[in-house]
N, C-alpha and C positions, 0 to 999 in steps of 0.2 A: 168410639173409645169410651169417653165418659159422657158423651151426649146422650141424655136419658129422656124418659117420657116426661120429665119435668120441664123440658124445653117447650116454649110457647111461641114459636116463630110467627104464628098467625096474629099475635098481639103486637108485633112490631108495626111501626108506621109504614106506609107504602115506600117512602124514601129509604127507611132502614132495611126493608125487605129487599130492595134493589141492590143495596151494598152486600147484604147477607148472601144473596144469590151468587155473588162472585167468590165467596169463601169456600174452603174445603172443610166441612163440619168436623171431620176426623182429625183435623190439624189445628183446631182452636187451641189457644193457650189454656193451660189449666189454671194459671194464676196471673192476674194483671194487677200491678201496683201503679198508683198514680200520685204524682206530686201536683197538688191542686194549687196553682199559682196564678196571681194576677187579679185577685179581688179588688185590691186597693187601686191599682192602675185602671181597671175597668171603670170604677166609680169616678176616678179623677178625670178621665177623658170625657165623662158626661157631666162634669161639674157637680157631682153628687158626693155626699158624705161617705167615708170609707165603710161605715156600718151597712150601708145599702148594698155595697159590693159583696160583703159577707152574707147578707141575706139572700142575694141572688145566687151566690155560690152554693148555699145550702139547698136551693131548689135544684141546682145541677146535680148535687149528690144523689138526690132521690131519683131523678130522671135517668141518670147513668146507671144507677143500681138496678132499676127496673129493666132497662135494656139488657144488662148483664144477666139478670135472672131469666129473661125470655129466651136467650140463646143457650141457657144451661151452663154458664160460666161458673165453675166451682168456687173460685176464690177471687175476691176483689178487695184490695187493701188500699186505703186512702190516707194520705198524710194530712191530717186535719188540723193538728195543733202541735207545734214542735216545742221542745224544751227551750230553745232559743226564743220562741214567741213568748213563752211564759216569763222569761227572765228580762227580755229587752224591749218588749212592746209597752206602750203606755198602759198603766193599770186600768184606766177607763176602757180601753179597747179589749184588754184581757177579760175584764168583767163582762163586757158585752158578749164576747165570744162564748163565755161560759153560759150566759143566759140563752144564747142562740143554740148551743148544744142541747140544753134541756128542752127548749122549745121544739127543736128538730125531733128529738126522741119522742116527745109527747104527741106531736101532730102527725108523725109519719109511722107510728107503730102499726096502725091498722093496715097501711099500705104495705109495710114489710110482711105482715101476716098474709095479706092477699097475694103477695108475690113469693111466698114461701122462703123469705130471706131470714137468715140467722145473723144476728149482730154480735160481734166480739170486739175486744179492744187490746191494744198493745201500748206499752209505754209505762212511765212511772205514774200511773193513774192514782196511786195512793196519795199523791201530793195535790190532787185537785180538790176543790171545795167539797165538803161532805155532802151537801145537797145535790151536787152534780154526780158524785159517785153513787148516791142512792138511785138517781134517775137512770144512770147507766146500768146498774145492776137490775133494776126493774125491767128495762128493755131487753137485756140479755136473757133474763129468766123467762120472759114472755115469749121470746122467739127461739128458745133453746131446742124445741122439738122440730123446728122447721128443717127441711132437708135439701133446700135449694142452695142458691148462692150464699156463701158466708161473706158478709160485709164486715171487714175489720177496719176500725178507725184507729189510726195512730195518734194518740193523745198524750200531751206532755212527753213526747217521744224524741229521742236522739239516738242515732246508731252507735255513737261512741259510748254513751251512757248504757245502752243495751249490752255492749260488749263488756264494759266494766262490771255490770250486774252479773253477766254470764260467767266471767272469770272468778268473781267472788263466790258464786254458787258452786262452781267447779272446784275451786280451792278448798272450800268447806267439805265437799264430798270426798276429795282426795285425802284430806286429813282424817276424816271419819273412817275411811276404809283403809288408811295406812298405805296408800299407793304412792309410788314414785312419780314425780312430774314427767319423767321421760316416757311414761306410758300413756300420756295424754294424746288423744287423736282428734281429728276434725269432728268426728261424730260426737265425741264428748262435749266439745264446745257447742255444737248444734243443739244438743239436748238441753242446754241451759239458756238458749236464746228465747226471747219472747215468742218467736215464731216456730218453736220446735214442733208444734202440732200441724203445721201447714207446709206444703212444698215451696221451694224457692220460686220467686216470680219468673215467668217466661218472658214477660213484656213489662217494661217500665215506661209510662207515659208522663211527660212533663209539659204542662201548658205554659203559655206566656212567652215562649221563645228563649227562656234562660237556659244556658248550657251548663248547668250545675246539678250535682246530686243532692246537695244541701243536707248532708248528714242523715241520709235516709237509707235504711236497709243495706248498709255497706257490706256486711258479710254475705248477705243473701243474693246480691245482684252480680256476683262474680262472673256469671255467664249469661246474664239477662240481656235481651235485646232492648235498645233504648229508642224511643220515638219522641221527638220534640215537635210541638206545634206552636205557632205564633198566637193561636187563639187563647184568649184569657179564659180562666176557669168558668166564670159566670155565663159564658157563651158556649160552653162545651156541653154536648148532648149525646144521646145514645148513638146517633149516626156517626159522630166523630170517634166514638169508641170503636165502632165497626170499621171505620176507615183506618184506624191505627192497627187493628187486627189484620186487615187486608195487607197493609204494608209489612207487618210482621211475617205473614205467610209467604211473601215474595222473597224473604231472606233465607239464607242457608245457615243454619246453626252448626257451628264447628266444635265448640267446647275445647278449643286449643288444638284440634286435629286439622286434617286436610279437608278441603271442600271436595265435592264430587269431581269437578274439572281438574283440580290438582291431583287427585288420586288417579284419574285417567292418564294425565300427563306422566305421573311417576311410573304407572304400570307400563305405558308405552316405552318410556325410557329404559326400564328394566328389560323389556322384551328385545329392544334393539341391542342392548349390551349383551344379552344372552346369545342373540343371533350372531353378533360379531365374534363372540368367544368360540362358539361351536363351528364357525366357518374357518377357523385357523387350521 
């Protein structure tokens, strides 16, 4: 399907190739979203400072992104920094995370270029420090011509704030065009979301075992398959992405309809009813 010549399966580790061999390439998800959770707990279990957990988590970002690029995954979206993080975390930690983001972009730009990765962002990024915004724009412009995996970082992001921003934009559009609110469609809302340029996620992965969505892509994950792992994000690698995709491929996506077995049962029931009717 969308598996292209940009796929570089031979660059996977032997362990990753073993898992990849169990997959059906034509049924790879088009878009994987990840809630990267557990940096602080990972550090706490090792009696380390929280910032060391964040540093290790940044390494996981690059390793997982490279695995995604090697299998030809078109879209990878990572929940990097929430609106709630910005409002509720200690300012010292927020400041460190902003420095870490700048450092990540600087030190990994060449690896993104080598892996044909394009970087984008969603969220209220205009509220981030100017020097961070400048570095983000620098990385986005440098990778804009890359044609492989699009890595999207959700920064100062919250799904409810995204919908508020979308509704504000839509309301302004409706007023400008003089349209009645009863003409609003789901597609109109979609056009004003931060993610209007990308498909909805097929698979959502959450690390650290927490069973929450945490205000992430609430509109977009209406029919997304969810995979939760107990593994903390700093320990998450490309092989674990592939294992999550393997679990995804074992599921039957229904989109509110019937599964294959249910359709067969329904068809058999209808045939029996028709046979009983015609035998009268």
